[in-house]
Structure formats: structure tokens, C-alpha cells
C-alpha positions in Angstrom: 0.0 0.0 0.0 1.4 3.4 -1.0 1.1 5.8 1.9 0.9 9.6 1.7 2.9 11.9 3.9 -0.3 12.5 5.9 -0.7 8.7 6.5 2.9 8.4 7.8 2.4 11.4 10.2 -0.8 9.8 11.5 1.0 6.5 12.1 3.8 8.3 14.1 1.3 10.3 16.1 -0.8 7.2 17.0 2.4 5.4 18.1 3.4 8.4 20.3 0.0 8.6 22.0 0.0 4.8 22.5 3.5 4.9 24.0 2.8 7.8 26.3 -0.4 6.5 28.0 -0.6 8.0 31.4 1.6 11.0 30.5 -0.4 14.2 30.6 0.1 17.7 29.3 1.8 17.1 26.0 0.8 17.9 22.4 2.3 17.1 19.1 1.9 19.1 15.8 1.1 17.1 12.7 2.7 19.7 10.5 5.9 19.4 12.5 5.8 15.6 12.2 5.3 15.8 8.4 8.2 18.2 8.1 10.5 16.0 10.2 9.5 12.9 8.2 10.5 14.7 5.0 13.9 15.6 6.4 14.3 12.1 7.9 13.6 10.5 4.5 16.5 12.5 3.0 18.8 11.5 5.9 17.8 7.9 5.4 18.9 8.1 1.8 22.4 9.2 2.9 22.5 6.5 5.6 21.5 3.8 3.2 24.1 5.0 0.7 26.8 5.0 3.4 25.9 1.4 4.3 25.8 0.5 0.6 22.2 -0.6 0.9 20.6 2.2 -1.1 18.1 1.2 -3.9 17.0 4.7 -5.0 14.3 3.4 -7.4 11.2 4.3 -5.2 12.8 7.6 -4.0 12.8 9.1 -7.5 10.2 11.5 -8.7 9.2 12.5 -12.2 8.8 15.9 -13.7 7.1 14.7 -16.9 7.2 17.9 -19.0 9.4 20.9 -18.2 9.4 23.7 -20.7 12.7 25.1 -22.0 13.1 28.8 -22.3 15.7 30.5 -24.6 18.4 32.3 -22.7 18.7 35.7 -24.4 21.6 37.1 -22.4 24.7 34.9 -22.2 25.9 37.0 -19.3 23.1 35.5 -17.3 24.9 32.1 -17.2 26.8 32.0 -13.8 29.8 30.3 -15.3 33.2 32.0 -15.7 33.8 30.5 -19.1 30.4 30.8 -20.8 29.8 29.3 -24.3 29.8 31.8 -27.2 27.1 32.2 -29.9 29.0 29.9 -32.2 28.1 26.9 -30.0 24.4 27.4 -30.5 21.5 28.6 -28.4 21.4 28.1 -24.7 18.2 27.1 -23.0 17.2 27.0 -19.4 14.5 25.5 -17.1 13.6 26.1 -13.5 13.4 23.0 -11.4 13.0 22.0 -7.7 16.3 21.7 -5.8 17.9 18.3 -6.2 19.4 16.2 -3.4 23.1 16.4 -3.9 25.1 14.3 -1.5 28.3 12.4 -1.5 27.9 9.1 -3.3 24.3 9.8 -4.3 23.4 10.6 -7.9 20.2 12.6 -7.8 19.6 12.3 -11.6 18.3 9.1 -13.1 17.2 10.7 -16.4 17.0 14.1 -18.1 16.0 14.2 -21.8 13.1 14.2 -24.2 9.9 12.8 -22.6 9.8 9.9 -25.1 13.1 8.9 -23.3 14.9 8.1 -26.5 18.0 10.2 -25.6 19.6 10.9 -22.2 21.3 14.2 -21.9 24.7 14.4 -20.1 24.3 16.0 -16.7 26.9 18.2 -15.1 27.2 20.2 -11.9 29.8 22.8 -10.8 33.1 23.0 -12.6 32.7 19.6 -14.2 30.7 21.4 -17.0 33.9 23.1 -18.2 35.5 19.6 -18.7 32.3 18.7 -20.7 32.6 21.7 -22.9 36.1 21.0 -24.0 35.8 17.2 -24.1 37.0 15.7 -27.4 34.2 13.2 -27.5 31.3 14.9 -25.8 31.6 18.7 -26.4 28.8 18.7 -29.0 26.5 16.3 -27.1 23.3 17.6 -25.5 24.2 18.5 -21.9 22.5 20.0 -18.8 24.4 22.0 -16.3 22.6 22.3 -13.0 23.0 25.3 -10.7 20.7 25.3 -7.7 17.1 25.5 -9.0 18.1 26.3 -12.6 19.3 24.0 -15.3 21.1 25.2 -18.4 20.8 23.2 -21.6 23.5 23.3 -24.2 23.5 21.6 -27.6 19.8 20.9 -27.3 18.3 18.4 -29.8 16.4 20.0 -32.7 12.8 20.9 -32.1 12.9 19.7 -28.4 10.9 22.3 -26.4 10.3 20.2 -23.3 12.4 17.8 -21.2 11.4 15.1 -18.7 13.3 14.6 -15.4 13.5 11.7 -13.1 15.3 12.9 -10.0 15.8 12.8 -6.2 14.5 16.0 -4.7 15.8 17.8 -1.6 12.2 18.4 -0.7 9.9 15.8 -2.3 6.8 17.9 -1.3 7.8 20.3 -4.1 6.0 17.9 -6.5 3.5 16.2 -4.2 -0.2 17.0 -4.5 -2.8 16.1 -1.9 -3.3 12.3 -2.0 0.0 11.5 -3.8 2.0 8.7 -2.3 5.2 9.7 -0.6 8.2 8.6 -2.6 9.8 6.1 -0.2 10.0 2.3 -0.3 7.5 0.8 2.2 10.2 -0.9 4.2 12.2 2.3 4.5 9.0 4.1 5.5 8.4 1.6 8.2 11.9 2.0 9.5 11.5 5.8 9.6 8.0 5.6 11.4 9.5 3.4 14.1 12.6 5.5 14.5 10.7 8.8 14.8 8.0 7.3 17.1 10.7 6.2 19.5 12.4 9.6 19.3 9.2 11.5 20.1 8.3 9.2 23.0 11.7 9.6 24.6 11.6 13.3 24.1 8.2 13.8 25.7 9.1 11.4 28.6 12.1 13.6 29.4 9.9 16.7 29.2 7.4 15.3 31.7 8.2 16.2 35.3 8.6 13.1 37.4 6.6 12.9 40.6 8.4 13.9 43.8 8.5 10.8 46.0 10.8 12.2 48.7 8.0 12.5 51.2 7.3 8.8 50.8 10.7 7.8 52.1 10.6 6.9 55.8 12.6 9.3 58.0 14.9 8.0 60.7 13.3 8.1 64.2 14.2 11.2 66.1 16.5 10.6 69.1 
């Protein structure tokens, strides 16, 4: 069963109330739980990658049709060595921020939405290497800078691109009722982990009863 972000938050909150029976005077914000679940899912990706257990398939999200716009001013490209007009038109598209992390490739596919050709994807100074590559300098390429992607050597007549990516904040694409992009077993792990963390936190915040008066005092001499 594919659970929504709201479903996961409800499970955690139910676990917390069940684990804190008898503890009074505490409240838990569903919005805060949802926000923490999103952050926790991104941390879990990094943890699974570090343990060499990451299967990113169900973490990916698809932007099915992103429009390309022509860049009219080359000076707008934030790259020291910008391509000149001889290398053709430069296009750009605005996208949600990707999850860049050591050992994690956040891009599974960028290219035409019929998926017949995958564009080369570069970030940072690696684009300069791409531009002067003997074998790939004329290949369609995407250089990603934050929330903007620049497209060089675009294929003829391609006005839209499809992206399959890992997002820093998956809620950028989620609509109400959409399943949260996480494998079910990883979602279960995160629900259990967060539930235990909330229970420990609220137990520590709850004042413990003072039982000093229940201790028998030594008889006065």
C-alpha cells in the first residue's frame, strides 16, 4: 500500500500517544511531524548509501514535461567560461532543488519525454570539462546550478524535457493524496525511529513525581 505523507504522520502520532499512556500535558503538531518525516527521509537516503544498501528506485520523482526557455543574455549564465554564440543557443529551465550528497546521484534521467536520448548532466566546474571534451563537447548537456538547469546543444525541435530525480524536498512535487516517494520498508523504519524519538523526548519533558515525602525518615533521638 502506498502511503501519503499525511498517512505516515498519522501512524507516528498514533504510536506516540500509544507509547505515552498516562503521560499528561503534551501535544504534538502534525505539521511538524510531516516536516520531520521529509527531512528524515532525506537523511535515510544518505545513511543507506553509506551502508551500501541504497536502492533509489522508489525515492525518485518524475517531472514529466518541463518547458525550456531560450536564454537571451549569455551574461546570465553564472559560469566563468560561458559558451559563445558559435556553439548554438542556450536554453534553461527552472526545477526544484535536487538532493546532492556524497555518493548519491540525484539524476536518473533528463532528456526528451519519449526517453529516446539521455542528456549528459553536469554540476559545478565539471561542466567546463564537458565543454572541452574531445568526445562529448557537442552532445546535449545539462548544467545544474541550484534551482536552474542550463541546456546546451539541445536536440532539434525539443521544447520540453522530462526529469526523473531525487529532490531535496519531495513535497515540491506532491499533490494532496499523492503517495510519498519512499520504499515501504524504509517508510516503516522511519516511522518506528521517529516514534521512539518522540516518545523519549516527551518522557524527558514530563516532570517526574516527587516521592521524597514517601521515604521513611529515621526516628528522632
